[in-house]
C-alpha positions in Angstrom: -46.9 3.4 -23.8 -48.0 3.8 -20.2 -46.2 2.3 -17.9 -47.2 1.0 -14.0 -47.0 -1.4 -11.5 -49.6 -3.2 -10.4 -50.4 -6.2 -7.6 -53.0 -9.5 -8.3 -51.8 -11.5 -5.6 -54.6 -13.8 -5.4 -57.5 -15.8 -7.9 -60.1 -13.2 -7.4 -58.5 -9.7 -8.0 -56.6 -12.0 -11.3 -60.4 -12.5 -12.0 -62.0 -8.4 -11.2 -58.6 -7.4 -12.9 -59.0 -9.6 -16.5 -62.8 -8.1 -16.2 -62.0 -4.8 -15.4 -59.2 -4.7 -18.4 -61.4 -6.2 -21.3 -63.5 -3.3 -21.0 -61.2 -1.4 -23.2 -60.1 -1.9 -26.9 -56.4 -1.5 -26.5 -53.8 -3.3 -26.1 -52.1 -4.7 -22.2 -49.1 -6.7 -21.7 -48.1 -7.8 -18.7 -43.8 -8.3 -18.1 -42.2 -10.4 -15.1 -39.1 -10.8 -15.8 -38.0 -12.2 -19.1 -42.3 -12.9 -19.3 -44.4 -10.6 -21.7 -48.2 -12.0 -21.8 -51.6 -10.3 -22.9 -52.7 -8.6 -19.7 -56.7 -10.1 -21.3 -55.5 -13.5 -20.4 -56.3 -15.2 -17.4 -54.8 -18.7 -18.3 -51.0 -16.1 -18.7 -51.5 -14.8 -15.9 -51.9 -17.6 -14.0 -48.3 -18.5 -15.2 -47.2 -15.2 -13.8 -45.7 -14.8 -10.4 -48.3 -13.2 -8.8 -46.2 -12.3 -5.2 -44.9 -9.7 -6.5 -45.5 -6.6 -8.1 -45.7 -7.2 -12.1 -45.5 -4.5 -14.8 -48.0 -3.3 -16.9 -47.7 -1.5 -20.3 -51.1 0.2 -21.4 -49.8 1.0 -25.7 -53.1 3.7 -25.4 -52.1 7.4 -25.0 -55.7 8.9 -25.4 -58.0 7.5 -22.8 -55.1 6.0 -20.5 -56.1 8.6 -17.7 -59.5 6.5 -18.1 -57.9 2.9 -17.8 -55.6 4.2 -14.3 -58.5 5.2 -12.9 -59.9 2.0 -13.4 -56.9 -0.1 -12.1 -55.8 2.6 -9.3 -56.7 -0.6 -6.6 -54.6 -2.7 -8.4 -51.4 -0.2 -9.1 -49.2 -0.4 -6.5 -46.1 2.3 -6.1 
């Protein structure tokens, strides 16, 4: 499993993120405080506090580099 922090601070970013992430068959979780939701769920994402970075857990080791490349615009340090 790989973990990165992402920023989804606008509606357009959330829609684009979900469109990108649904192209992969892997499982993804977003963690914000005590909440863990499926990163492919646009309704779930909107239930989180999007004003600060969110932790993204990628449940895959095989194509993690490809996934990180696609998600680069959303990743924050």
